[in-house]
All heavy atoms as a GROMACS GRO file, in nm:
protein
  595
    1MET      N    1   7.761   1.237   0.268
    1MET     CA    2   7.784   1.175   0.135
    1MET      C    3   7.898   1.065   0.158
    1MET      O    4   8.020   1.094   0.155
    1MET     CB    5   7.848   1.273   0.038
    1MET     CG    6   7.756   1.379   0.001
    1MET     SD    7   7.773   1.401  -0.174
    1MET     CE    8   7.624   1.483  -0.206
    2GLY      N    9   7.855   0.960   0.183
    2GLY     CA   10   7.950   0.846   0.206
    2GLY      C   11   7.982   0.764   0.079
    2GLY      O   12   7.954   0.805  -0.030
    3GLU      N   13   8.043   0.666   0.105
    3GLU     CA   14   8.081   0.572  -0.003
    3GLU      C   15   7.961   0.511  -0.078
    3GLU      O   16   7.964   0.498  -0.198
    3GLU     CB   17   8.157   0.459   0.056
    3GLU     CG   18   8.231   0.372  -0.050
    3GLU     CD   19   8.312   0.264   0.020
    3GLU    OE1   20   8.399   0.293   0.114
    3GLU    OE2   21   8.299   0.151  -0.022
    4SER      N   22   7.852   0.499  -0.003
    4SER     CA   23   7.730   0.448  -0.066
    4SER      C   24   7.679   0.540  -0.175
    4SER      O   25   7.623   0.497  -0.282
    4SER     CB   26   7.620   0.430   0.048
    4SER     OG   27   7.494   0.430  -0.001
    5SER      N   28   7.672   0.674  -0.156
    5SER     CA   29   7.619   0.760  -0.255
    5SER      C   30   7.706   0.775  -0.374
    5SER      O   31   7.655   0.787  -0.486
    5SER     CB   32   7.604   0.901  -0.196
    5SER     OG   33   7.722   0.954  -0.157
    6ILE      N   34   7.842   0.757  -0.360
    6ILE     CA   35   7.934   0.761  -0.473
    6ILE      C   36   7.904   0.627  -0.554
    6ILE      O   37   7.903   0.635  -0.675
    6ILE     CB   38   8.076   0.760  -0.424
    6ILE    CG1   39   8.106   0.897  -0.359
    6ILE    CG2   40   8.168   0.741  -0.538
    6ILE    CD1   41   8.243   0.911  -0.298
    7THR      N   42   7.885   0.520  -0.481
    7THR     CA   43   7.863   0.395  -0.550
    7THR      C   44   7.731   0.401  -0.629
    7THR      O   45   7.718   0.354  -0.740
    7THR     CB   46   7.861   0.276  -0.455
    7THR    OG1   47   7.975   0.276  -0.380
    7THR    CG2   48   7.846   0.143  -0.521
    8ASP      N   49   7.623   0.450  -0.570
    8ASP     CA   50   7.486   0.468  -0.637
    8ASP      C   51   7.510   0.558  -0.761
    8ASP      O   52   7.459   0.528  -0.860
    8ASP     CB   53   7.395   0.523  -0.534
    8ASP     CG   54   7.350   0.431  -0.432
    8ASP    OD1   55   7.375   0.305  -0.448
    8ASP    OD2   56   7.297   0.477  -0.326
    9ARG      N   57   7.586   0.670  -0.746
    9ARG     CA   58   7.602   0.756  -0.857
    9ARG      C   59   7.675   0.682  -0.968
    9ARG      O   60   7.648   0.702  -1.086
    9ARG     CB   61   7.681   0.886  -0.804
    9ARG     CG   62   7.648   0.999  -0.894
    9ARG     CD   63   7.710   1.129  -0.843
    9ARG     NE   64   7.742   1.117  -0.707
    9ARG     CZ   65   7.822   1.205  -0.638
    9ARG    NH1   66   7.882   1.302  -0.708
    9ARG    NH2   67   7.851   1.191  -0.509
   10ALA      N   68   7.781   0.613  -0.935
   10ALA     CA   69   7.858   0.538  -1.022
   10ALA      C   70   7.764   0.433  -1.103
   10ALA      O   71   7.780   0.410  -1.227
   10ALA     CB   72   7.977   0.461  -0.960
   11LYS      N   73   7.680   0.365  -1.020
   11LYS     CA   74   7.582   0.269  -1.086
   11LYS      C   75   7.495   0.337  -1.189
   11LYS      O   76   7.473   0.292  -1.294
   11LYS     CB   77   7.504   0.200  -0.978
   11LYS     CG   78   7.585   0.095  -0.899
   11LYS     CD   79   7.493   0.031  -0.792
   11LYS     CE   80   7.560  -0.061  -0.701
   11LYS     NZ   81   7.472  -0.124  -0.605
   12LYS      N   82   7.433   0.451  -1.149
   12LYS     CA   83   7.348   0.524  -1.238
   12LYS      C   84   7.419   0.563  -1.358
   12LYS      O   85   7.364   0.559  -1.469
   12LYS     CB   86   7.286   0.642  -1.168
   12LYS     CG   87   7.179   0.607  -1.061
   12LYS     CD   88   7.125   0.728  -0.989
   12LYS     CE   89   7.031   0.690  -0.882
   12LYS     NZ   90   6.982   0.804  -0.808
   13ASP      N   91   7.544   0.616  -1.346
   13ASP     CA   92   7.627   0.665  -1.456
   13ASP      C   93   7.656   0.543  -1.550
   13ASP      O   94   7.645   0.559  -1.673
   13ASP     CB   95   7.753   0.737  -1.410
   13ASP     CG   96   7.820   0.787  -1.522
   13ASP    OD1   97   7.761   0.857  -1.613
   13ASP    OD2   98   7.949   0.780  -1.521
   14ALA      N   99   7.688   0.432  -1.484
   14ALA     CA  100   7.720   0.302  -1.570
   14ALA      C  101   7.599   0.262  -1.649
   14ALA      O  102   7.601   0.222  -1.765
   14ALA     CB  103   7.770   0.196  -1.480
   15ILE      N  104   7.477   0.271  -1.584
   15ILE     CA  105   7.346   0.228  -1.653
   15ILE      C  106   7.324   0.318  -1.770
   15ILE      O  107   7.288   0.278  -1.877
   15ILE     CB  108   7.235   0.223  -1.543
   15ILE    CG1  109   7.250   0.111  -1.454
   15ILE    CG2  110   7.101   0.211  -1.620
   15ILE    CD1  111   7.157   0.112  -1.337
   16LYS      N  112   7.341   0.450  -1.748
   16LYS     CA  113   7.318   0.552  -1.860
   16LYS      C  114   7.412   0.515  -1.972
   16LYS      O  115   7.370   0.515  -2.095
   16LYS     CB  116   7.334   0.700  -1.803
   16LYS     CG  117   7.216   0.742  -1.725
   16LYS     CD  118   7.253   0.879  -1.684
   16LYS     CE  119   7.143   0.938  -1.587
   16LYS     NZ  120   7.169   1.077  -1.545
   17LYS      N  121   7.539   0.495  -1.943
   17LYS     CA  122   7.637   0.478  -2.045
   17LYS      C  123   7.602   0.332  -2.124
   17LYS      O  124   7.617   0.334  -2.247
   17LYS     CB  125   7.780   0.472  -1.990
   17LYS     CG  126   7.819   0.609  -1.949
   17LYS     CD  127   7.968   0.604  -1.896
   17LYS     CE  128   8.004   0.747  -1.858
   17LYS     NZ  129   8.142   0.755  -1.803
   18ALA      N  130   7.563   0.236  -2.051
   18ALA     CA  131   7.529   0.110  -2.111
   18ALA      C  132   7.412   0.131  -2.198
   18ALA      O  133   7.401   0.070  -2.313
   18ALA     CB  134   7.507   0.007  -2.001
   19ALA      N  135   7.309   0.205  -2.148
   19ALA     CA  136   7.192   0.226  -2.231
   19ALA      C  137   7.226   0.298  -2.361
   19ALA      O  138   7.173   0.262  -2.471
   19ALA     CB  139   7.089   0.304  -2.156
   20ARG      N  140   7.312   0.397  -2.354
   20ARG     CA  141   7.351   0.468  -2.474
   20ARG      C  142   7.430   0.382  -2.571
   20ARG      O  143   7.416   0.384  -2.689
   20ARG     CB  144   7.447   0.594  -2.427
   20ARG     CG  145   7.486   0.675  -2.545
   20ARG     CD  146   7.372   0.740  -2.623
   20ARG     NE  147   7.416   0.805  -2.737
   20ARG     CZ  148   7.345   0.812  -2.851
   20ARG    NH1  149   7.242   0.752  -2.870
   20ARG    NH2  150   7.408   0.881  -2.960
   21ALA      N  151   7.524   0.288  -2.511
   21ALA     CA  152   7.595   0.205  -2.595
   21ALA      C  153   7.503   0.109  -2.666
   21ALA      O  154   7.521   0.080  -2.783
   21ALA     CB  155   7.699   0.128  -2.512
   22ALA      N  156   7.400   0.058  -2.596
   22ALA     CA  157   7.294  -0.025  -2.658
   22ALA      C  158   7.219   0.045  -2.765
   22ALA      O  159   7.191  -0.011  -2.876
   22ALA     CB  160   7.203  -0.080  -2.549
   23GLU      N  161   7.185   0.164  -2.743
   23GLU     CA  162   7.118   0.249  -2.851
   23GLU      C  163   7.212   0.263  -2.974
   23GLU      O  164   7.156   0.242  -3.083
   23GLU     CB  165   7.079   0.382  -2.799
   23GLU     CG  166   6.974   0.388  -2.689
   23GLU     CD  167   6.949   0.530  -2.639
   23GLU    OE1  168   7.024   0.632  -2.677
   23GLU    OE2  169   6.870   0.553  -2.546
   24LEU      N  170   7.330   0.292  -2.954
   24LEU     CA  171   7.429   0.303  -3.066
   24LEU      C  172   7.445   0.168  -3.140
   24LEU      O  173   7.446   0.169  -3.263
   24LEU     CB  174   7.562   0.348  -3.020
   24LEU     CG  175   7.567   0.497  -2.966
   24LEU    CD1  176   7.696   0.530  -2.906
   24LEU    CD2  177   7.535   0.590  -3.078
   25MET      N  178   7.447   0.068  -3.068
   25MET     CA  179   7.453  -0.071  -3.139
   25MET      C  180   7.330  -0.103  -3.214
   25MET      O  181   7.336  -0.147  -3.334
   25MET     CB  182   7.469  -0.179  -3.030
   25MET     CG  183   7.615  -0.185  -2.978
   25MET     SD  184   7.657  -0.331  -2.880
   25MET     CE  185   7.581  -0.276  -2.727
   26VAL      N  186   7.214  -0.066  -3.161
   26VAL     CA  187   7.088  -0.088  -3.236
   26VAL      C  188   7.087   0.000  -3.360
   26VAL      O  189   7.048  -0.047  -3.468
   26VAL     CB  190   6.962  -0.058  -3.142
   26VAL    CG1  191   6.836  -0.046  -3.223
   26VAL    CG2  192   6.955  -0.172  -3.037
   27GLU      N  193   7.127   0.118  -3.346
   27GLU     CA  194   7.126   0.216  -3.461
   27GLU      C  195   7.223   0.165  -3.572
   27GLU      O  196   7.198   0.165  -3.692
   27GLU     CB  197   7.168   0.354  -3.421
   27GLU     CG  198   7.064   0.425  -3.345
   27GLU     CD  199   7.114   0.569  -3.285
   27GLU    OE1  200   7.227   0.603  -3.327
   27GLU    OE2  201   7.044   0.627  -3.211
   28ALA      N  202   7.341   0.106  -3.531
   28ALA     CA  203   7.435   0.057  -3.623
   28ALA      C  204   7.378  -0.068  -3.698
   28ALA      O  205   7.390  -0.079  -3.816
   28ALA     CB  206   7.569   0.016  -3.548
   29VAL      N  207   7.318  -0.152  -3.616
   29VAL     CA  208   7.261  -0.278  -3.685
   29VAL      C  209   7.151  -0.235  -3.782
   29VAL      O  210   7.135  -0.287  -3.888
   29VAL     CB  211   7.216  -0.375  -3.576
   29VAL    CG1  212   7.127  -0.486  -3.636
   29VAL    CG2  213   7.331  -0.429  -3.498
   30ASN      N  214   7.057  -0.146  -3.730
   30ASN     CA  215   6.954  -0.105  -3.813
   30ASN      C  216   6.999  -0.037  -3.941
   30ASN      O  217   6.944  -0.062  -4.052
   30ASN     CB  218   6.853  -0.010  -3.741
   30ASN     CG  219   6.770  -0.081  -3.636
   30ASN    OD1  220   6.751  -0.198  -3.647
   30ASN    ND2  221   6.715  -0.015  -3.549
   31GLY      N  222   7.103   0.043  -3.932
   31GLY     CA  223   7.154   0.104  -4.048
   31GLY      C  224   7.208   0.006  -4.144
   31GLY      O  225   7.192   0.019  -4.264
   32GLY      N  226   7.278  -0.094  -4.089
   32GLY     CA  227   7.336  -0.204  -4.175
   32GLY      C  228   7.224  -0.279  -4.255
   32GLY      O  229   7.236  -0.312  -4.364
   33VAL      N  230   7.117  -0.307  -4.173
   33VAL     CA  231   7.006  -0.377  -4.235
   33VAL      C  232   6.936  -0.294  -4.347
   33VAL      O  233   6.899  -0.342  -4.448
   33VAL     CB  234   6.900  -0.418  -4.126
   33VAL    CG1  235   6.779  -0.473  -4.189
   33VAL    CG2  236   6.965  -0.524  -4.031
   34GLN      N  237   6.922  -0.167  -4.309
   34GLN     CA  238   6.852  -0.078  -4.405
   34GLN      C  239   6.943  -0.062  -4.536
   34GLN      O  240   6.885  -0.072  -4.640
   34GLN     CB  241   6.836   0.059  -4.344
   34GLN     CG  242   6.766   0.155  -4.434
   34GLN     CD  243   6.733   0.289  -4.370
   34GLN    OE1  244   6.789   0.320  -4.262
   34GLN    NE2  245   6.653   0.364  -4.427
   35GLU      N  246   7.075  -0.056  -4.520
   35GLU     CA  247   7.163  -0.048  -4.633
   35GLU      C  248   7.157  -0.176  -4.721
   35GLU      O  249   7.143  -0.168  -4.840
   35GLU     CB  250   7.301  -0.016  -4.587
   35GLU     CG  251   7.400   0.005  -4.698
   35GLU     CD  252   7.545   0.030  -4.654
   35GLU    OE1  253   7.556   0.068  -4.532
   35GLU    OE2  254   7.636   0.010  -4.724
   36ALA      N  255   7.153  -0.289  -4.656
   36ALA     CA  256   7.136  -0.416  -4.729
   36ALA      C  257   7.007  -0.424  -4.798
   36ALA      O  258   7.004  -0.471  -4.910
   36ALA     CB  259   7.156  -0.534  -4.629
   37PHE      N  260   6.903  -0.378  -4.740
   37PHE     CA  261   6.771  -0.378  -4.800
   37PHE      C  262   6.769  -0.295  -4.922
   37PHE      O  263   6.715  -0.336  -5.024
   37PHE     CB  264   6.666  -0.332  -4.700
   37PHE     CG  265   6.522  -0.330  -4.755
   37PHE    CD1  266   6.456  -0.448  -4.776
   37PHE    CD2  267   6.464  -0.210  -4.798
   37PHE    CE1  268   6.325  -0.444  -4.825
   37PHE    CE2  269   6.343  -0.209  -4.846
   37PHE     CZ  270   6.271  -0.324  -4.866
   38VAL      N  271   6.818  -0.174  -4.910
   38VAL     CA  272   6.829  -0.078  -5.029
   38VAL      C  273   6.907  -0.136  -5.142
   38VAL      O  274   6.870  -0.129  -5.252
   38VAL     CB  275   6.890   0.056  -4.984
   38VAL    CG1  276   6.920   0.148  -5.105
   38VAL    CG2  277   6.789   0.129  -4.891
   39LYS      N  278   7.028  -0.197  -5.104
   39LYS     CA  279   7.113  -0.259  -5.215
   39LYS      C  280   7.034  -0.374  -5.283
   39LYS      O  281   7.041  -0.394  -5.404
   39LYS     CB  282   7.237  -0.312  -5.155
   39LYS     CG  283   7.335  -0.200  -5.118
   39LYS     CD  284   7.470  -0.260  -5.070
   39LYS     CE  285   7.566  -0.157  -5.042
   39LYS     NZ  286   7.691  -0.204  -4.984
   40GLU      N  287   6.967  -0.463  -5.210
   40GLU     CA  288   6.891  -0.566  -5.264
   40GLU      C  289   6.777  -0.515  -5.354
   40GLU      O  290   6.749  -0.564  -5.464
   40GLU     CB  291   6.825  -0.654  -5.144
   40GLU     CG  292   6.732  -0.763  -5.200
   40GLU     CD  293   6.796  -0.867  -5.279
   40GLU    OE1  294   6.922  -0.886  -5.262
   40GLU    OE2  295   6.726  -0.944  -5.349
   41LYS      N  296   6.710  -0.399  -5.307
   41LYS     CA  297   6.597  -0.350  -5.388
   41LYS      C  298   6.660  -0.300  -5.523
   41LYS      O  299   6.600  -0.313  -5.623
   41LYS     CB  300   6.541  -0.234  -5.308
   41LYS     CG  301   6.410  -0.189  -5.355
   41LYS     CD  302   6.306  -0.289  -5.310
   41LYS     CE  303   6.172  -0.228  -5.316
   41LYS     NZ  304   6.063  -0.322  -5.293
   42ARG      N  305   6.772  -0.229  -5.514
   42ARG     CA  306   6.830  -0.167  -5.636
   42ARG      C  307   6.877  -0.284  -5.731
   42ARG      O  308   6.860  -0.281  -5.851
   42ARG     CB  309   6.955  -0.090  -5.600
   42ARG     CG  310   6.926   0.042  -5.541
   42ARG     CD  311   7.048   0.125  -5.509
   42ARG     NE  312   7.021   0.251  -5.442
   42ARG     CZ  313   7.100   0.314  -5.364
   42ARG    NH1  314   7.216   0.271  -5.351
   42ARG    NH2  315   7.062   0.427  -5.316
   43SER      N  316   6.926  -0.388  -5.677
   43SER     CA  317   6.967  -0.515  -5.748
   43SER      C  318   6.846  -0.563  -5.820
   43SER      O  319   6.854  -0.598  -5.942
   43SER     CB  320   7.032  -0.615  -5.661
   43SER     OG  321   7.067  -0.729  -5.740
   44ARG      N  322   6.736  -0.582  -5.758
   44ARG     CA  323   6.617  -0.635  -5.813
   44ARG      C  324   6.561  -0.543  -5.930
   44ARG      O  325   6.524  -0.594  -6.032
   44ARG     CB  326   6.511  -0.664  -5.711
   44ARG     CG  327   6.536  -0.777  -5.619
   44ARG     CD  328   6.426  -0.806  -5.526
   44ARG     NE  329   6.463  -0.908  -5.440
   44ARG     CZ  330   6.373  -0.984  -5.369
   44ARG    NH1  331   6.243  -0.944  -5.378
   44ARG    NH2  332   6.410  -1.081  -5.298
   45ILE      N  333   6.560  -0.415  -5.906
   45ILE     CA  334   6.514  -0.322  -5.995
   45ILE      C  335   6.596  -0.324  -6.122
   45ILE      O  336   6.550  -0.334  -6.231
   45ILE     CB  337   6.510  -0.180  -5.944
   45ILE    CG1  338   6.394  -0.161  -5.835
   45ILE    CG2  339   6.494  -0.079  -6.050
   45ILE    CD1  340   6.400  -0.035  -5.754
   46SER      N  341   6.730  -0.336  -6.103
   46SER     CA  342   6.820  -0.345  -6.216
   46SER      C  343   6.801  -0.473  -6.293
   46SER      O  344   6.800  -0.470  -6.416
   46SER     CB  345   6.970  -0.340  -6.161
   46SER     OG  346   7.060  -0.367  -6.265
   47CYS      N  347   6.777  -0.581  -6.224
   47CYS     CA  348   6.767  -0.713  -6.289
   47CYS      C  349   6.624  -0.700  -6.372
   47CYS      O  350   6.624  -0.741  -6.487
   47CYS     CB  351   6.744  -0.816  -6.184
   47CYS     SG  352   6.724  -0.986  -6.260
   48PHE      N  353   6.517  -0.653  -6.310
   48PHE     CA  354   6.396  -0.641  -6.384
   48PHE      C  355   6.404  -0.544  -6.503
   48PHE      O  356   6.352  -0.576  -6.606
   48PHE     CB  357   6.281  -0.593  -6.288
   48PHE     CG  358   6.242  -0.702  -6.192
   48PHE    CD1  359   6.221  -0.674  -6.056
   48PHE    CD2  360   6.208  -0.831  -6.235
   48PHE    CE1  361   6.182  -0.768  -5.966
   48PHE    CE2  362   6.168  -0.924  -6.144
   48PHE     CZ  363   6.157  -0.895  -6.006
   49SER      N  364   6.477  -0.444  -6.495
   49SER     CA  365   6.494  -0.346  -6.605
   49SER      C  366   6.571  -0.418  -6.714
   49SER      O  367   6.530  -0.401  -6.835
   49SER     CB  368   6.580  -0.227  -6.552
   49SER     OG  369   6.506  -0.158  -6.464
   50ASN      N  370   6.675  -0.497  -6.680
   50ASN     CA  371   6.746  -0.567  -6.787
   50ASN      C  372   6.656  -0.670  -6.860
   50ASN      O  373   6.664  -0.689  -6.970
   50ASN     CB  374   6.865  -0.641  -6.728
   50ASN     CG  375   6.974  -0.541  -6.685
   50ASN    OD1  376   6.980  -0.428  -6.729
   50ASN    ND2  377   7.064  -0.584  -6.594
   51VAL      N  378   6.573  -0.732  -6.777
   51VAL     CA  379   6.475  -0.836  -6.841
   51VAL      C  380   6.377  -0.758  -6.929
   51VAL      O  381   6.345  -0.806  -7.039
   51VAL     CB  382   6.400  -0.919  -6.728
   51VAL    CG1  383   6.285  -0.993  -6.786
   51VAL    CG2  384   6.504  -1.007  -6.652
   52GLU      N  385   6.330  -0.647  -6.882
   52GLU     CA  386   6.237  -0.563  -6.965
   52GLU      C  387   6.302  -0.527  -7.098
   52GLU      O  388   6.239  -0.532  -7.202
   52GLU     CB  389   6.183  -0.450  -6.893
   52GLU     CG  390   6.086  -0.484  -6.778
   52GLU     CD  391   6.045  -0.360  -6.714
   52GLU    OE1  392   6.082  -0.246  -6.740
   52GLU    OE2  393   5.965  -0.385  -6.614
   53ILE      N  394   6.424  -0.475  -7.093
   53ILE     CA  395   6.503  -0.439  -7.211
   53ILE      C  396   6.517  -0.552  -7.305
   53ILE      O  397   6.494  -0.546  -7.424
   53ILE     CB  398   6.636  -0.366  -7.176
   53ILE    CG1  399   6.608  -0.235  -7.091
   53ILE    CG2  400   6.724  -0.356  -7.292
   53ILE    CD1  401   6.738  -0.176  -7.033
   54TRP      N  402   6.559  -0.665  -7.250
   54TRP     CA  403   6.578  -0.790  -7.328
   54TRP      C  404   6.451  -0.824  -7.393
   54TRP      O  405   6.447  -0.854  -7.509
   54TRP     CB  406   6.633  -0.896  -7.241
   54TRP     CG  407   6.660  -1.024  -7.315
   54TRP    CD1  408   6.765  -1.052  -7.397
   54TRP    CD2  409   6.580  -1.131  -7.331
   54TRP    NE1  410   6.756  -1.176  -7.451
   54TRP    CE2  411   6.639  -1.235  -7.412
   54TRP    CE3  412   6.446  -1.171  -7.281
   54TRP    CZ2  413   6.584  -1.350  -7.452
   54TRP    CZ3  414   6.390  -1.293  -7.318
   54TRP    CH2  415   6.458  -1.383  -7.394
   55GLU      N  416   6.338  -0.819  -7.321
   55GLU     CA  417   6.206  -0.860  -7.379
   55GLU      C  418   6.169  -0.760  -7.492
   55GLU      O  419   6.124  -0.806  -7.599
   55GLU     CB  420   6.098  -0.851  -7.273
   55GLU     CG  421   6.094  -0.971  -7.173
   55GLU     CD  422   6.052  -1.096  -7.246
   55GLU    OE1  423   5.970  -1.094  -7.328
   55GLU    OE2  424   6.104  -1.209  -7.206
   56LEU      N  425   6.191  -0.636  -7.476
   56LEU     CA  426   6.161  -0.542  -7.586
   56LEU      C  427   6.247  -0.558  -7.706
   56LEU      O  428   6.196  -0.560  -7.817
   56LEU     CB  429   6.180  -0.397  -7.528
   56LEU     CG  430   6.075  -0.346  -7.427
   56LEU    CD1  431   6.120  -0.211  -7.368
   56LEU    CD2  432   5.936  -0.334  -7.482
   57GLU      N  433   6.370  -0.585  -7.681
   57GLU     CA  434   6.457  -0.610  -7.798
   57GLU      C  435   6.426  -0.737  -7.872
   57GLU      O  436   6.429  -0.743  -7.988
   57GLU     CB  437   6.606  -0.619  -7.746
   57GLU     CG  438   6.664  -0.481  -7.700
   57GLU     CD  439   6.807  -0.499  -7.639
   57GLU    OE1  440   6.855  -0.616  -7.613
   57GLU    OE2  441   6.864  -0.392  -7.615
   58ARG      N  442   6.392  -0.837  -7.794
   58ARG     CA  443   6.346  -0.969  -7.855
   58ARG      C  444   6.218  -0.950  -7.938
   58ARG      O  445   6.212  -0.992  -8.047
   58ARG     CB  446   6.325  -1.070  -7.741
   58ARG     CG  447   6.290  -1.211  -7.798
   58ARG     CD  448   6.276  -1.311  -7.688
   58ARG     NE  449   6.168  -1.280  -7.601
   58ARG     CZ  450   6.035  -1.324  -7.616
   58ARG    NH1  451   6.012  -1.405  -7.719
   58ARG    NH2  452   5.937  -1.284  -7.544
   59HIS      N  453   6.128  -0.876  -7.882
   59HIS     CA  454   6.006  -0.846  -7.956
   59HIS      C  455   6.031  -0.770  -8.086
   59HIS      O  456   5.970  -0.799  -8.183
   59HIS     CB  457   5.911  -0.771  -7.866
   59HIS     CG  458   5.772  -0.742  -7.928
   59HIS    ND1  459   5.678  -0.833  -7.947
   59HIS    CD2  460   5.727  -0.622  -7.974
   59HIS    CE1  461   5.571  -0.785  -8.010
   59HIS    NE2  462   5.606  -0.654  -8.024
   60ALA      N  463   6.114  -0.664  -8.074
   60ALA     CA  464   6.145  -0.590  -8.194
   60ALA      C  465   6.217  -0.679  -8.296
   60ALA      O  466   6.179  -0.670  -8.418
   60ALA     CB  467   6.240  -0.473  -8.159
   61TYR      N  468   6.299  -0.769  -8.253
   61TYR     CA  469   6.376  -0.860  -8.345
   61TYR      C  470   6.278  -0.956  -8.408
   61TYR      O  471   6.280  -0.975  -8.539
   61TYR     CB  472   6.483  -0.940  -8.274
   61TYR     CG  473   6.554  -1.038  -8.362
   61TYR    CD1  474   6.647  -0.992  -8.456
   61TYR    CD2  475   6.523  -1.175  -8.345
   61TYR    CE1  476   6.711  -1.091  -8.528
   61TYR    CE2  477   6.590  -1.264  -8.432
   61TYR     CZ  478   6.681  -1.224  -8.519
   61TYR     OH  479   6.750  -1.308  -8.597
   62ILE      N  480   6.180  -1.006  -8.333
   62ILE     CA  481   6.078  -1.101  -8.394
   62ILE      C  482   5.993  -1.025  -8.495
   62ILE      O  483   5.963  -1.078  -8.597
   62ILE     CB  484   5.995  -1.162  -8.282
   62ILE    CG1  485   6.081  -1.260  -8.200
   62ILE    CG2  486   5.874  -1.223  -8.335
   62ILE    CD1  487   6.017  -1.317  -8.074
   63CYS      N  488   5.951  -0.908  -8.461
   63CYS     CA  489   5.862  -0.827  -8.559
   63CYS      C  490   5.948  -0.806  -8.694
   63CYS      O  491   5.889  -0.814  -8.795
   63CYS     CB  492   5.835  -0.689  -8.497
   63CYS     SG  493   5.709  -0.706  -8.366
   64GLU      N  494   6.078  -0.767  -8.682
   64GLU     CA  495   6.159  -0.745  -8.803
   64GLU      C  496   6.166  -0.871  -8.878
   64GLU      O  497   6.154  -0.866  -9.002
   64GLU     CB  498   6.298  -0.701  -8.763
   64GLU     CG  499   6.310  -0.557  -8.715
   64GLU     CD  500   6.452  -0.523  -8.669
   64GLU    OE1  501   6.548  -0.589  -8.722
   64GLU    OE2  502   6.469  -0.433  -8.590
   65CYS      N  503   6.190  -0.980  -8.815
   65CYS     CA  504   6.188  -1.110  -8.884
   65CYS      C  505   6.061  -1.149  -8.951
   65CYS      O  506   6.059  -1.192  -9.072
   65CYS     CB  507   6.227  -1.231  -8.787
   65CYS     SG  508   6.396  -1.224  -8.734
   66GLN      N  509   5.947  -1.121  -8.890
   66GLN     CA  510   5.820  -1.140  -8.950
   66GLN      C  511   5.799  -1.054  -9.070
   66GLN      O  512   5.747  -1.106  -9.172
   66GLN     CB  513   5.700  -1.125  -8.842
   66GLN     CG  514   5.700  -1.234  -8.742
   66GLN     CD  515   5.599  -1.199  -8.639
   66GLN    OE1  516   5.556  -1.093  -8.619
   66GLN    NE2  517   5.564  -1.302  -8.562
   67HIS      N  518   5.830  -0.927  -9.054
   67HIS     CA  519   5.818  -0.847  -9.176
   67HIS      C  520   5.909  -0.889  -9.286
   67HIS      O  521   5.865  -0.880  -9.399
   67HIS     CB  522   5.846  -0.698  -9.133
   67HIS     CG  523   5.742  -0.639  -9.048
   67HIS    ND1  524   5.615  -0.622  -9.078
   67HIS    CD2  525   5.754  -0.592  -8.917
   67HIS    CE1  526   5.544  -0.554  -8.986
   67HIS    NE2  527   5.626  -0.549  -8.882
   68GLY      N  528   6.033  -0.928  -9.252
   68GLY     CA  529   6.116  -0.972  -9.358
   68GLY      C  530   6.068  -1.096  -9.429
   68GLY      O  531   6.062  -1.112  -9.555
   69LEU      N  532   6.009  -1.194  -9.351
   69LEU     CA  533   5.950  -1.310  -9.409
   69LEU      C  534   5.831  -1.275  -9.501
   69LEU      O  535   5.808  -1.334  -9.605
   69LEU     CB  536   5.911  -1.409  -9.310
   69LEU     CG  537   6.019  -1.479  -9.232
   69LEU    CD1  538   5.971  -1.564  -9.116
   69LEU    CD2  539   6.100  -1.570  -9.334
   70GLN      N  540   5.748  -1.180  -9.452
   70GLN     CA  541   5.634  -1.141  -9.533
   70GLN      C  542   5.678  -1.081  -9.665
   70GLN      O  543   5.615  -1.102  -9.771
   70GLN     CB  544   5.540  -1.043  -9.455
   70GLN     CG  545   5.465  -1.108  -9.349
   70GLN     CD  546   5.396  -1.010  -9.257
   70GLN    OE1  547   5.400  -0.891  -9.275
   70GLN    NE2  548   5.316  -1.055  -9.164
   71ASP      N  549   5.782  -0.998  -9.660
   71ASP     CA  550   5.836  -0.931  -9.786
   71ASP      C  551   5.876  -1.044  -9.881
   71ASP      O  552   5.860  -1.039  -9.996
   71ASP     CB  553   5.943  -0.836  -9.748
   71ASP     CG  554   5.898  -0.711  -9.677
   71ASP    OD1  555   5.779  -0.687  -9.675
   71ASP    OD2  556   5.988  -0.645  -9.616
   72ILE      N  557   5.950  -1.143  -9.828
   72ILE     CA  558   6.000  -1.249  -9.920
   72ILE      C  559   5.880  -1.330  -9.967
   72ILE      O  560   5.877  -1.363 -10.085
   72ILE     CB  561   6.102  -1.347  -9.832
   72ILE    CG1  562   6.221  -1.272  -9.802
   72ILE    CG2  563   6.131  -1.472  -9.911
   72ILE    CD1  564   6.312  -1.335  -9.705
   73MET      N  565   5.788  -1.366  -9.890
   73MET     CA  566   5.673  -1.453  -9.927
   73MET      C  567   5.583  -1.383 -10.024
   73MET      O  568   5.533  -1.448 -10.113
   73MET     CB  569   5.598  -1.507  -9.813
   73MET     CG  570   5.690  -1.596  -9.722
   73MET     SD  571   5.622  -1.648  -9.569
   73MET     CE  572   5.463  -1.720  -9.602
   74PHE      N  573   5.558  -1.258 -10.002
   74PHE     CA  574   5.461  -1.194 -10.091
   74PHE      C  575   5.528  -1.087 -10.188
   74PHE      O  576   5.463  -1.001 -10.240
   74PHE     CB  577   5.362  -1.117 -10.003
   74PHE     CG  578   5.294  -1.204  -9.910
   74PHE    CD1  579   5.313  -1.202  -9.774
   74PHE    CD2  580   5.197  -1.296  -9.962
   74PHE    CE1  581   5.241  -1.292  -9.690
   74PHE    CE2  582   5.124  -1.383  -9.878
   74PHE     CZ  583   5.156  -1.377  -9.742
   75TYR      N  584   5.648  -1.117 -10.222
   75TYR     CA  585   5.719  -1.029 -10.316
   75TYR      C  586   5.675  -1.049 -10.458
   75TYR      O  587   5.642  -1.144 -10.523
   75TYR     CB  588   5.871  -1.049 -10.311
   75TYR     CG  589   5.946  -0.963 -10.402
   75TYR    CD1  590   5.946  -0.819 -10.385
   75TYR    CD2  591   6.014  -1.015 -10.502
   75TYR    CE1  592   6.013  -0.742 -10.476
   75TYR    CE2  593   6.091  -0.932 -10.590
   75TYR     CZ  594   6.093  -0.793 -10.570
   75TYR     OH  595   6.164  -0.721 -10.653
   0.00000   0.00000   0.00000
């Protein structure tokens, strides 16, 4: 067991540690991307929900106005 085997072992250990570090970095990036995607999706859903609510309220208001006008015109 000379210096060569220690160096080889150190190289293998360094490669394993570098591979693990790379895996952790990929997981961190993927987690960040996934979190951003989920936030964007929630934002879009919220926006569409607000638009739908606004449309329903607008429709209800128009119907009320039409009924009010009919009551006035045919009274």
